[in-house]
C-alpha positions in Angstrom: 28.5 13.6 18.4 31.0 16.4 18.0 34.8 15.7 18.2 35.2 19.1 20.0 35.2 18.9 23.8 33.7 21.5 26.1 37.2 22.2 27.5 38.2 23.5 24.1 35.3 26.0 23.8 36.5 28.8 26.1 33.9 28.1 28.7 34.2 29.5 32.2 36.2 27.2 34.5 33.3 27.0 37.1 30.8 26.0 34.4 33.3 23.4 33.0 33.6 22.0 36.5 29.8 21.5 36.5 29.8 19.9 33.1 32.5 17.5 34.3 30.4 16.7 37.4 27.5 15.9 35.1 29.7 13.6 32.9 29.5 15.8 29.8 32.5 15.9 27.5 31.4 16.7 24.0 28.7 19.3 23.0 25.8 18.5 20.7 25.7 20.2 17.3 23.5 23.1 18.5 25.7 23.5 21.6 28.9 23.6 19.5 27.6 26.5 17.4 25.4 28.4 19.8 27.5 28.5 23.0 30.5 30.4 21.6 28.3 32.6 19.5 25.9 33.6 22.3 28.9 34.0 24.7 30.6 36.5 22.4 27.7 38.5 20.8 25.0 40.8 22.1 23.0 40.3 18.9 19.6 38.7 19.0 19.6 35.0 18.3 17.4 32.4 16.7 18.2 28.7 17.1 16.4 25.9 15.3 17.1 22.2 16.2 15.1 19.1 16.8 13.6 18.2 20.2 16.1 16.5 22.4 19.3 18.0 21.0 20.5 19.9 24.1 19.0 23.3 23.4 18.7 24.1 27.2 22.5 24.0 27.8 23.0 25.9 24.6 21.5 29.1 26.1 22.1 28.4 29.8 25.9 28.2 29.6 26.3 31.6 27.8 23.9 33.2 30.3 26.0 31.9 33.2 29.0 33.6 31.6 27.2 36.9 31.1 25.5 37.3 34.4 26.9 40.0 36.8 26.8 38.0 40.1 27.4 41.2 42.2 24.4 43.0 40.7 20.9 42.8 42.3 17.7 42.3 40.3 16.6 39.8 37.6 19.0 40.0 34.8 17.6 37.2 32.6 14.0 36.0 31.9 13.5 32.6 30.4 10.0 31.8 29.1 8.8 28.2 28.8 5.4 26.9 27.6 4.6 24.7 30.6 5.3 24.4 34.3 7.1 21.1 33.8 9.5 22.5 31.2 10.1 25.6 33.3 11.1 23.4 36.3 13.3 21.4 34.0 15.1 24.5 32.7 15.6 25.9 36.2 17.0 22.6 37.4 19.5 22.7 34.6 20.5 26.2 35.6 21.1 24.8 39.1 23.3 21.9 37.8 25.3 23.9 35.3 25.7 26.9 37.7 26.5 24.8 40.7 29.9 26.4 41.2 29.1 29.9 40.0 26.9 31.2 42.8 24.0 31.9 40.4 20.5 32.3 42.0 17.4 31.4 40.0 13.7 31.1 40.5 10.9 29.2 38.8 7.5 30.9 38.6 4.4 29.2 37.2 0.7 29.0 37.6 -1.4 26.3 39.2 0.0 27.0 42.6 -0.1 29.9 45.2 1.8 33.2 44.8 3.2 33.4 48.3 6.3 31.2 47.9 7.2 32.6 44.5 6.7 36.2 45.7 8.8 35.6 48.8 11.6 34.1 46.8 11.7 37.0 44.4 11.9 39.5 47.2 14.3 37.7 49.5 16.6 35.7 47.2 17.2 38.4 44.5 17.5 35.8 41.7 19.8 36.6 38.8 17.6 34.4 36.4 13.8 33.9 36.4 12.3 31.0 34.6 8.5 31.0 34.1 5.4 30.4 32.1 4.0 33.5 30.3 0.7 33.7 32.3 2.3 33.8 35.7 5.1 36.0 34.6 2.6 38.6 33.3 0.6 38.3 36.6 3.7 39.1 38.7 4.8 41.9 36.4 1.3 43.5 36.7 1.5 43.2 40.5 4.8 45.0 40.5 6.6 42.1 42.0 8.6 40.9 39.0 10.6 43.9 37.6 12.4 43.7 34.3 14.1 47.1 34.4 17.4 45.4 35.2 16.9 42.5 32.8 19.2 42.4 29.7 18.4 38.9 28.4 15.2 37.2 27.4 15.0 33.6 26.2 12.1 32.0 24.5 12.4 28.2 24.9 10.3 25.9 22.8 8.8 28.9 21.1 6.6 26.9 18.7 5.0 25.1 21.7 4.2 28.4 23.3 2.5 29.4 20.0 0.6 26.1 19.9 -0.7 26.7 23.4 -2.0 30.1 22.7 0.7 32.2 24.5 1.6 34.2 21.4 0.0 37.5 22.6 1.4 37.0 26.2 4.9 36.5 24.8 4.6 39.6 22.7 3.4 41.6 25.7 6.4 40.5 27.8 8.9 41.3 25.0 7.5 44.8 24.7 8.4 45.5 28.3 12.1 44.9 27.8 14.4 47.9 27.0 15.7 48.3 23.5 19.2 47.1 24.5 18.1 43.7 25.6 19.4 40.5 23.9 16.5 38.3 22.7 17.1 34.6 22.2 14.7 32.0 20.7 15.0 28.3 20.4 12.4 26.3 18.5 12.1 22.9 16.9 9.9 24.2 14.0 9.4 27.6 12.4 5.6 28.0 11.7 4.4 31.3 10.1 3.5 33.0 13.4 7.0 32.4 14.8 8.5 34.0 11.6 6.1 37.0 12.2 7.3 37.3 15.8 11.0 37.2 14.6 10.2 39.9 12.0 8.5 42.2 14.5 10.6 41.8 17.7 14.1 40.6 16.7 16.7 43.2 15.6 20.0 42.3 13.9 20.0 38.6 14.7 22.1 35.5 14.3 20.4 32.4 12.9 21.6 28.9 13.7 19.9 25.9 12.2 20.8 22.3 12.8 19.2 20.4 10.0 19.4 16.8 9.2 17.9 15.3 6.1 14.6 15.2 7.9 12.9 16.8 10.9 12.9 13.4 12.5 15.7 11.6 14.3 17.3 8.8 12.3 17.6 6.8 15.6 13.8 6.5 15.7 12.0 3.6 14.0 8.7 5.0 12.8 5.7 2.8 11.9 2.0 3.1 11.6 -0.8 0.6 12.0 -4.2 0.8 10.3 -6.9 -0.5 12.7 -10.6 -0.2 12.8 -11.4 2.8 15.1 -13.3 0.8 17.7 -10.2 -1.5 18.2 -7.6 1.2 18.8 -7.3 0.3 22.5 -6.9 -3.3 21.7 -4.2 -2.5 19.1 -2.3 -0.4 21.6 -2.4 -3.2 24.2 -1.1 -5.7 21.7 1.8 -3.4 20.8 2.6 -3.0 24.5 2.4 -6.8 25.0 4.8 -7.3 22.2 7.4 -4.9 23.6 9.9 -6.2 26.2 11.0 -3.8 29.0 8.8 -1.0 27.8 9.2 2.6 29.0 6.7 4.6 27.0 4.6 7.7 26.5 1.2 7.3 24.9 -0.1 10.5 23.3 -3.8 11.2 23.1 -5.5 14.3 21.6 -7.9 15.1 24.4 -8.2 14.9 28.2 -11.2 12.6 27.9 -9.4 10.3 25.6 -6.4 10.3 27.9 -8.5 9.1 30.8 -10.3 6.5 28.8 -7.1 5.0 27.4 -5.4 5.1 30.8 -8.4 3.4 32.5 -8.5 0.7 29.8 -4.8 -0.1 30.2 -5.1 -0.3 34.0 -8.0 -2.7 33.7 -5.8 -4.9 31.5 -3.2 -5.0 34.3 -0.6 -2.5 32.9 1.5 -0.2 35.1 0.1 3.2 34.0 -0.2 6.8 35.0 -2.0 9.6 33.2 -1.2 13.3 32.8 -3.7 15.9 31.5 -4.7 19.5 32.1 -7.6 18.8 34.4 -5.4 17.3 37.1 -4.3 19.4 40.1 -0.6 20.3 40.4 -0.2 17.8 43.2 -1.7 15.0 41.1 0.5 16.0 38.1 3.6 16.0 40.3 2.7 12.6 41.8 2.2 11.0 38.3 5.5 12.5 37.1 7.5 11.2 40.1 6.1 7.7 39.6 7.0 7.7 35.9 10.4 9.1 36.4 11.4 6.6 39.1 9.8 3.8 36.9 7.3 2.8 39.5 5.1 2.9 36.4 6.5 2.4 33.0 3.7 3.8 30.8 2.4 7.4 30.8 -0.7 8.3 28.9 -0.8 12.1 28.3 -1.9 15.0 26.1 0.6 17.0 24.1 0.4 20.0 26.5 0.8 18.0 29.7 3.8 16.2 28.3 5.9 19.3 27.7 8.8 19.2 30.1 8.9 15.5 30.7 12.7 15.1 31.0 13.3 11.4 30.3 16.1 10.4 28.0 15.7 6.6 27.9 12.1 6.1 26.6 11.8 3.0 24.5 8.5 3.9 22.8 6.3 6.7 21.8 2.7 5.7 20.8 0.4 8.0 18.9 -3.1 7.0 19.8 -4.5 8.5 16.6 -2.9 11.4 14.7 -1.8 14.6 16.5 -3.4 17.9 15.9 -0.7 19.1 13.5 2.6 18.1 11.9 4.7 20.0 14.4 3.1 18.0 17.3 4.2 14.8 15.5 7.8 16.1 15.5 7.7 16.9 19.2 6.0 13.6 20.1 8.5 11.4 18.3 11.4 13.5 19.5 10.7 12.2 23.0 12.4 8.9 22.2 15.7 8.1 20.5 17.6 10.7 22.6 21.2 10.9 23.6 22.3 8.4 20.9 19.8 5.7 22.0 17.4 3.9 19.7 13.7 4.5 19.9 10.4 3.5 18.4 7.5 5.8 17.4 4.3 3.8 16.6 1.1 5.5 15.3 -2.3 3.9 15.4 -4.8 5.3 12.8 -8.1 4.4 11.3 -8.6 3.8 7.6 -9.8 7.3 6.9 -6.8 9.0 8.6 -4.1 7.3 6.5 -4.1 10.1 4.0 -3.1 12.6 6.7 0.1 10.6 7.3 1.3 11.6 3.8 1.3 15.2 4.9 3.3 14.3 8.0 5.8 12.3 5.9 6.2 15.3 3.6 6.7 17.6 6.5 9.4 15.5 8.2 10.8 14.4 4.8 10.9 10.8 5.9 8.9 7.7 5.2 6.7 6.2 8.0 6.5 2.5 7.4 3.2 0.6 7.3 3.3 -2.4 9.6 1.0 -5.2 10.7 0.2 -5.8 14.4 1.9 -8.8 16.0 -0.1 -11.9 15.2 -2.3 -13.6 17.8 0.1 -16.6 17.8 3.1 -14.3 18.5 1.2 -12.6 21.3 0.1 -15.8 22.9 3.7 -17.1 22.9 5.0 -13.8 24.3 2.5 -13.9 27.2 3.3 -17.5 28.0 7.0 -16.9 27.7 6.9 -13.9 30.0 5.0 -15.8 32.7 7.3 -18.8 32.4 10.3 -16.5 33.1 8.6 -15.5 36.4 7.8 -19.1 37.2 11.4 -20.1 36.6 12.7 -17.5 39.0 10.3 -18.8 41.7 11.4 -22.4 41.0 15.1 -21.4 41.3 14.4 -19.8 44.7 12.6 -23.0 45.8 15.4 -25.2 44.6 18.1 -22.9 46.2 16.5 -23.1 49.6 15.6 -26.8 49.4 14.0 -28.0 52.7 14.3 -24.5 54.1 11.7 -23.1 51.7 8.6 -22.4 53.7 5.1 -22.4 52.2 2.0 -21.0 53.9 0.1 -23.5 56.0 -2.7 -23.2 53.4 -0.4 -25.1 51.0 -1.6 -28.4 52.6 -5.1 -27.8 51.3 -3.7 -27.0 47.8 -1.5 -30.1 47.8 -4.3 -32.3 49.0 -6.5 -31.2 46.1 -3.9 -32.0 43.4 -1.4 -34.6 44.7 -3.1 -37.6 43.0 -3.4 -35.9 39.6 -1.3 -37.2 36.7 1.4 -34.8 35.4 -0.3 -34.3 32.1 -3.6 -33.4 33.8 -1.8 -31.0 36.2 0.0 -29.2 33.5 -3.2 -28.7 31.5 -5.0 -27.5 34.6 -2.3 -25.0 35.5 -2.1 -23.7 31.9 -5.8 -23.2 31.6 -6.0 -21.7 35.0 -3.3 -19.2 34.3 -3.9 -18.3 30.6 -7.4 -19.2 29.5 -8.9 -15.8 30.0 -6.3 -13.8 28.0 -5.9 -16.4 25.3 -9.7 -16.6 24.7 -9.7 -12.8 24.5 -7.2 -13.0 21.7 -9.2 -15.7 19.9 -12.4 -13.6 20.1 -10.6 -10.6 18.6 -8.3 -12.2 16.2 -8.8 -9.8 13.3 -8.9 -6.1 14.3 -6.9 -4.6 11.5 -8.7 -2.7 8.8 -9.7 -4.7 5.7 -10.1 -1.5 3.9 -6.5 -0.6 4.2 -5.8 -0.8 0.4 -8.8 1.3 -0.5 -7.7 4.0 2.1 -4.2 4.3 0.6 -2.6 2.6 3.6 -1.5 -0.5 1.7 0.6 1.4 -0.7 3.3 1.9 2.0 4.0 -1.8 2.0 6.3 -1.3 -1.0 7.0 2.3 -0.2 5.2 3.5 -3.3 3.0 6.0 -1.6 5.8 7.8 0.1 8.2 8.1 -2.7 6.7 11.3 -4.0 6.7 13.2 -0.8 9.0 12.0 2.0 11.8 10.9 -0.3 11.8 14.1 -2.3 14.4 16.7 -1.5 13.0 19.1 1.1 15.8 20.7 3.1 19.4 19.9 2.9 21.4 16.8 3.1 22.6 17.6 6.6 24.9 20.3 5.2 24.7 23.9 6.5 25.2 27.4 5.5 26.0 30.9 6.7 23.8 33.4 4.9 22.9 37.0 5.3 19.2 37.8 5.0 16.1 36.8 6.8 13.5 34.0 6.8 11.8 35.2 3.6 12.5 33.7 0.2 14.5 30.7 1.5 17.0 29.3 -1.0 20.0 28.5 1.1 22.1 25.4 0.2 21.2 23.9 3.6 17.5 24.0 2.8 17.0 26.1 5.9 14.6 28.9 6.1 17.0 31.8 5.8 17.4 33.5 2.4 20.4 35.2 1.1 24.0 34.2 0.3 25.3 31.0 1.7 28.5 29.2 2.3 28.3 25.5 3.1 29.8 23.7 6.1 29.5 20.2 7.4 26.4 19.9 9.6 25.4 23.3 11.0 23.8 26.3 9.5 24.4 29.8 10.8 22.8 32.9 9.4 22.6 36.5 10.2 19.2 38.0 9.8 18.2 41.7 9.9 14.8 42.9 11.0 13.3 45.1 8.3 
């Protein structure tokens, strides 16, 4: 956390008041560099930082200071990959701009046009936040006009690319006038993003917040090698072994999401699912239940999970490997936020272990091989958890004494067992309560892959397999640079993607790029 405070950053007093209302004192690294830079320059801007580092406030605060509140018409357009993320960004505008008088609107697909069209016409928003598809629809209908817009922000640009919005984004950018300021934030910089920067960005500032790895050091990362047919059982055991769990379970497909969610529900877990085939009302319902912790486990696809704004997740589970390395970064970045610790556990089959090496190399960090909790550990955990509940009931009975009222059916229950010996009664209660689940564990005692060593998974026990990739030097040591150049031919001291001359600083990298 920065030692600088927001009050020392020459931020508008009304925005400072909002930050104080929200309890924020110190900026994150990306905020410390990006806010003063974006507030003082009209140059295009590219910011790269890990998921969960406060990128939204990094561009919203400067926008709030540049908006002309007396002027009519949309002055800034913010593009987000999903409806959930767009809503999250617009909510942040409302919170940060609470005392400024800013008007904003969120436009997205999956719902009717009427309310969004009415809001655009009646409210004259200063800022529009939306998904690319609906934005283009409203532009084509002549409802959303960009002739007064001077700012365009691409939030989570790499995710928009992954979701196939690249051409839509390019179409929207081409509609802006030449004097607009174009701002991009992205966790990763794949090739197509670099191509977009080269084509559409003019004389731009580049800020990169790079740690030693693309992965948060507050996240404990492990993988478990399990026979493919036992992945659901492995997931259940990891959940059973985690106290007070609040987790996302990532699956690759909608079908897999439904299957995993149904399996967990049958096992008695508090679960909701989130995938692309659900209606908007169903998605909203699932999100509300997860955010208010009515349910503590959400099974979802990568696309559906974008915009889930939860900072206190204890676990992220990868049910199999994600589609690509960048998706792994985004998934694991959901936990370990705001200085909290988190766990990212990946369940893979024997044949998929080799792909983990590519992920390790990409994030420049070792993912530790681990064994599932033993059957004995799980049995003890389950019994202990139930005993905690039983003790709470017993304490309530003892506290009320003779005033404790049982249902009249208790007499039948008492008559059945009152003559039993204590030992017999304990055995009966234990078998009655636990026999089914304990027998289940006995019947599936060994579900982990016996071919782990042959697949390469066993090498991670001693760390040998990862030493060549993840522990090698890719990127900087957390140091940064300011360099002049562009993304090609990267050899800056920070290990960032910008080429050219560099001057090191402590933890942030700032570069100036020029479109050629």
